[in-house]
Each structure stands twice: as C-alpha cells, then as structure tokens.
C-alpha positions as CSV (number, residue, x, y, z in Angstrom):
1,X,-46.2,25.7,64.5
2,X,-43.5,23.3,63.3
3,X,-46.1,20.6,62.6
4,X,-48.3,22.9,60.5
5,X,-45.3,24.0,58.3
6,X,-44.5,20.3,57.6
7,X,-48.0,19.7,56.4
8,X,-47.9,22.7,54.0
9,X,-44.7,21.4,52.4
10,X,-46.0,17.8,51.9
11,X,-48.1,18.6,48.8
12,X,-45.2,20.3,47.1
13,X,-42.8,17.4,47.9
14,X,-45.4,15.0,46.5
15,X,-45.8,17.0,43.4
16,X,-42.0,17.1,42.8
17,X,-41.9,13.3,43.4
18,X,-44.7,12.7,40.9
19,X,-42.9,14.9,38.3
20,X,-39.6,13.1,38.8
21,X,-41.4,9.7,38.6
22,X,-43.0,10.9,35.3
23,X,-39.6,11.7,33.8
24,X,-38.2,8.3,34.9
25,X,-41.2,6.5,33.3
26,X,-40.8,8.5,30.0
27,X,-37.0,7.9,29.9
28,X,-37.5,4.2,30.7
29,X,-40.2,3.8,28.0
30,X,-37.9,5.5,25.4
31,X,-35.0,3.2,26.4
32,X,-37.3,0.1,26.0
33,X,-38.4,1.3,22.5
34,X,-34.8,1.9,21.5
35,X,-33.8,-1.6,22.7
36,X,-36.7,-3.2,20.8
37,X,-35.7,-1.3,17.7
38,X,-32.1,-2.5,18.0
39,X,-33.2,-6.1,18.5
40,X,-35.4,-5.9,15.4
41,X,-32.5,-4.5,13.3
42,X,-30.2,-7.2,14.7
43,X,-32.6,-10.0,13.9
44,X,-33.0,-8.6,10.4
45,X,-29.2,-8.5,10.0
46,X,-28.9,-12.1,11.1
47,X,-31.6,-13.3,8.6
48,X,-29.9,-11.4,5.8
49,X,-26.6,-13.0,6.7
50,X,-28.2,-16.4,6.6
51,X,-29.7,-15.7,3.2
52,X,-26.3,-14.4,2.0
53,X,-24.6,-17.6,3.1
54,X,-27.3,-19.7,1.4
55,X,-26.8,-17.8,-1.9
56,X,-23.0,-18.1,-1.6
57,X,-23.4,-21.8,-0.8
58,X,-24.9,-22.4,-4.2
59,X,-22.6,-20.3,-6.3
60,X,-20.9,-23.5,-7.7
61,X,-22.7,-25.4,-10.4
62,X,-24.9,-28.3,-9.2
63,X,-25.2,-27.1,-5.6
64,X,-28.4,-27.2,-3.6
65,X,-29.2,-25.4,-0.3
66,X,-32.3,-25.2,1.8
67,X,-33.2,-22.2,4.0
68,X,-36.1,-21.0,6.0
69,X,-36.1,-17.2,5.4
70,X,-38.1,-15.2,7.8
71,X,-37.5,-11.7,8.8
72,X,-37.8,-10.3,12.4
73,X,-41.6,-9.8,12.3
74,X,-41.2,-6.3,13.7
75,X,-42.3,-4.6,10.6
76,X,-45.3,-5.2,8.3
77,X,-44.3,-7.7,5.6
78,X,-45.9,-5.7,2.9
79,X,-43.6,-2.8,3.9
80,X,-40.4,-4.9,3.6
81,X,-38.4,-5.4,0.4
82,X,-35.6,-7.9,-0.1
83,X,-33.7,-8.1,-3.5
84,X,-30.4,-8.6,-5.2
85,X,-28.9,-5.7,-7.2
86,X,-25.6,-5.1,-8.8
87,X,-23.7,-1.9,-7.9
88,X,-21.2,-0.6,-10.4
89,X,-18.0,1.4,-9.9
90,X,-14.8,0.5,-8.2
91,X,-15.1,3.3,-5.7
92,X,-18.7,2.4,-4.8
93,X,-17.9,-1.3,-4.3
94,X,-14.9,-0.4,-2.1
95,X,-17.1,2.0,-0.1
96,X,-19.7,-0.8,0.4
97,X,-17.0,-3.2,1.7
98,X,-17.2,-5.5,-1.3
99,X,-13.5,-5.2,-2.3
100,X,-11.9,-3.8,-5.4
101,X,-14.4,-4.9,-8.0
102,X,-16.0,-2.9,-10.8
103,X,-19.4,-4.7,-10.3
104,X,-20.5,-6.0,-7.0
105,X,-23.8,-7.9,-6.3
106,X,-25.6,-6.8,-3.1
107,X,-28.4,-8.3,-1.1
108,X,-30.5,-5.4,-0.1
109,X,-33.2,-4.9,2.5
110,X,-35.5,-1.9,2.9
111,X,-38.5,-0.9,5.0
112,X,-39.9,2.5,6.0
113,X,-37.6,2.6,9.1
114,X,-34.2,1.6,7.7
115,X,-32.3,-0.2,5.0
116,X,-29.3,-2.6,4.7
117,X,-27.0,-3.7,1.9
118,X,-24.8,-6.9,2.2
119,X,-22.1,-7.8,-0.3
120,X,-22.6,-11.2,-2.0
121,X,-19.8,-13.3,-3.3
122,X,-21.6,-14.5,-6.4
123,X,-21.2,-13.6,-10.0
124,X,-22.7,-10.4,-11.1
125,X,-24.2,-12.3,-14.1
126,X,-26.3,-14.5,-11.8
127,X,-30.0,-14.7,-12.8
128,X,-33.0,-15.9,-10.8
129,X,-35.8,-17.0,-13.1
130,X,-39.4,-16.3,-12.0
131,X,-41.0,-18.6,-14.5
132,X,-40.2,-22.3,-15.2
133,X,-37.5,-22.7,-17.8
134,X,-35.3,-25.6,-19.1
135,X,-32.8,-24.8,-16.3
136,X,-35.5,-24.2,-13.7
137,X,-38.2,-26.7,-14.4
138,X,-41.6,-26.6,-12.7
139,X,-41.7,-28.4,-9.3
140,X,-44.9,-29.5,-7.6
141,X,-46.0,-27.3,-4.6
142,X,-43.1,-24.8,-5.3
143,X,-42.8,-21.6,-7.3
144,X,-39.8,-19.6,-8.5
145,X,-38.9,-16.3,-6.9
146,X,-36.9,-13.7,-8.8
147,X,-34.6,-12.1,-6.1
148,X,-33.6,-9.4,-8.6
149,X,-37.2,-8.1,-8.4
150,X,-37.8,-5.7,-5.6
151,X,-41.5,-6.5,-5.3
152,X,-43.1,-9.6,-4.0
153,X,-43.1,-11.8,-0.9
154,X,-39.7,-13.2,0.0
155,X,-40.5,-14.9,3.3
156,X,-40.7,-18.7,3.2
157,X,-39.0,-22.1,2.9
158,X,-36.6,-22.2,0.0
159,X,-34.7,-24.7,-2.0
160,X,-31.9,-22.8,-3.8
161,X,-30.4,-24.8,-6.7
162,X,-27.6,-23.8,-9.1
163,X,-28.6,-25.4,-12.4
164,X,-25.7,-23.9,-14.4
165,X,-23.0,-25.9,-16.1
166,X,-19.5,-25.4,-14.8
167,X,-17.7,-22.5,-16.7
168,X,-21.0,-21.0,-18.0
169,X,-20.9,-17.2,-18.4
170,X,-24.3,-16.7,-16.7
171,X,-25.1,-18.5,-13.5
172,X,-28.7,-19.6,-13.0
173,X,-30.0,-20.0,-9.5
174,X,-33.5,-21.4,-9.1
175,X,-35.0,-20.0,-5.9
176,X,-37.9,-22.4,-5.3
177,X,-40.2,-21.3,-2.5
178,X,-42.6,-23.9,-1.0
179,X,-46.2,-23.0,-1.3
180,X,-48.5,-23.1,1.7
C-alpha cells in the first residue's frame, strides 16, 4: 500500500516541479532582458559623453578634435536621433543640471525606447553648417553634418573644427564626417 501511494503522488510532484521551473526560467529571462536594456542605455550614455567632450574640446577658436561616434547598436539606427538644441529659461536650465543660465545648449538623444539630454558647455550661439561655406570649406571624402538638425545619420568618424575667430559672437564648428 505505501509503495502505491508514492507512485500516485509522483506525477503531482513532477507537475509542481515543472511549474516552478517554468517560473524560474521566465523570471531569469526577464532579468536578462532588463540587464541587456541597462547595458544598452549605459553604452549610449558613454557615447553621448564622449561626443559632449569632443564638442567642448573645440569650443575655443582654432581647435580640432577627432572622434569615432558610434552608438550602442542595440537599436535601429534609423530610429535614433542625436541633435543639439538650446533650452531656454533659468528654471529649466537649473532643472536639467546646466547651472544658472538663461539659455543652455543640450546634446539630445532619442529613440522609441528612451531619451537623454546632456548639458553642453558651449556657446548657445554655436552653429554647425551643413553646406560648405567660407568658414567650413569643402574637404575631399568628407561632408558636413548639422548637429542642430534632428534628422540624418550621425554615426561615423568625425573631425570637429572650430573655425571661428577669437571673440566672435557666433561660434562656427565644422563637423566633418568621413564618407565611406
């Protein structure tokens, strides 16, 4: 009798074990997805910080900086936007962590999952020509990228060059991206 009762309980014990194992697998998969998402956001934050430092490195007239700007690769490149935009208002700039300024330039990132805004220590009057000008002449195998434009591909190898004169009211940064 005892042996028969043990055999009757075995399928129920197996069913409970399978259910528990299913929950463990589901929770583990969710944890892995969460960790992957956090890694992607961290990689994106690092790349934005590198780009921020490159822009700030050329805020003085005559400076040149090279950067290979590539985002995490976790998201579709056509769904990602990177641009520079000025925020206005003392309260807004303080809220964003940019200090007590009335106008604060931000490096912004956005995709369908999340967005970021990073304060830039450059003049709000900074321009990024998209077409060759006297200050940003045409260069072979390179084209200009306007970082104030939300649209367009931003990944690539850049040469950032400040072609402004010292003391000029408007800072011109030529963002040359290598073709190919």
